[in-house]
C-alpha positions in Angstrom: -23.3 26.1 -14.2 -26.8 24.7 -12.9 -24.7 21.5 -11.9 -22.2 23.1 -10.0 -25.2 25.3 -8.1 -27.3 22.5 -7.5 -24.3 20.6 -6.0 -23.5 23.7 -4.1 -26.9 23.9 -2.4 -27.1 20.2 -1.6 -23.9 20.4 0.2 -25.2 23.4 2.1 -28.2 21.5 3.2 -26.4 18.4 4.1 -24.3 20.6 6.4 -26.9 22.6 7.8 -28.9 19.5 8.6 -25.7 17.5 10.4 -24.7 20.7 12.0 -27.7 21.4 14.0 -27.6 19.4 17.0 -31.1 17.5 17.8 -32.9 19.3 20.7 -33.7 16.7 23.5 -36.9 17.3 25.1 -36.6 18.7 28.8 -37.5 16.1 31.4 -40.9 16.6 33.2 -40.3 17.6 36.6 -42.7 17.9 39.6 -42.4 20.4 42.2 -42.2 19.0 45.4 -44.3 21.5 47.4 -47.1 20.7 44.8 -47.4 17.1 45.5 -50.2 16.5 47.5 -50.3 12.7 47.8 -48.5 9.7 46.5 -49.6 6.1 45.8 -47.7 3.6 45.0 -49.5 1.0 42.9 -49.9 -2.8 44.0 -47.9 -4.2 41.3 -45.0 -2.0 42.1 -44.6 -0.6 38.6 -45.6 2.8 38.7 -46.6 5.9 41.2 -49.5 8.0 41.2 -48.7 11.7 42.1 -51.8 13.7 42.9 -51.0 17.5 43.0 -52.4 20.5 44.6 -54.2 21.5 41.3 -56.0 18.4 41.2 -53.6 17.1 38.4 -52.7 13.2 38.6 -49.3 12.1 37.3 -48.2 8.5 36.8 -44.6 7.7 37.0 -43.9 4.5 35.5 -40.6 2.9 37.5 -37.8 1.8 35.8 -37.9 -1.5 37.6 -40.3 -3.2 39.9 -40.5 -1.5 43.5 -42.9 -3.9 45.1 -42.0 -2.9 48.9 -43.0 1.0 48.2 -46.5 0.5 48.7 -46.4 -1.3 52.1 -43.3 0.8 53.7 -43.5 4.0 52.3 -40.6 5.7 50.7 -38.5 9.0 50.6 -36.1 10.6 48.0 -33.9 13.7 48.2 -34.0 16.5 45.7 -30.6 17.9 44.7 -31.7 20.4 42.4 -32.1 23.9 43.3 -35.7 24.1 42.4 -36.9 20.9 44.6 -38.5 19.0 42.0 -39.2 15.3 41.3 -37.7 14.7 37.8 -38.5 11.6 35.5 -35.1 9.5 34.8 -33.3 11.6 37.0 -33.7 10.2 40.5 -34.2 7.3 43.0 -36.2 6.4 45.8 -35.5 4.4 48.7 -38.2 2.5 50.3 -38.1 3.1 54.3 -38.1 -0.2 56.4 -36.5 -2.5 53.4 -33.9 -0.2 51.9 -34.8 -1.1 48.2 -33.9 1.7 46.0 -36.0 2.3 42.6 -35.6 4.6 39.7 -38.2 6.9 38.5 -39.0 6.7 34.9 -41.2 8.6 32.7 -44.0 10.9 33.8 -47.4 10.5 32.3 -50.5 12.9 32.8 -53.2 11.1 34.1 -55.7 13.7 35.3 -55.3 17.4 33.7 -55.6 20.4 36.5 -59.0 21.5 37.8 -59.9 24.8 36.2 
C-alpha cells in the first residue's frame, strides 16, 4: 500500500513540475519620455541612457554599431507605452543607415533619492 501511495505522490509531483510553464522574465523597458540623454560608446558596443530621475542604464548592443556615436541614431516605438525595450527594437544610424539591435539593459547608476 505504501509503495502505491509513494508512486502516486511521485507521479503527481512530476506532473505538477512539468505542467507549470516556466515564467519568462519581463524585458526591461525605458519610457522614451523619461530619457534625458543618450551616449553611444566609442567601441560601438553599448549605449548609455541617462534618465530624468538620475539613473543611468547601459544597453549592450547585439552587434557593433560604430557609426551611432558620430552620426546619431533614431528608433520608432511601436508599443502603446512609447518605451524602449531590451532585445525588442532596432535603431537606425542617421547618415549611414546602419541598423543595430538593442540587447540587454543593465542599470549602472540608481535613481537619485
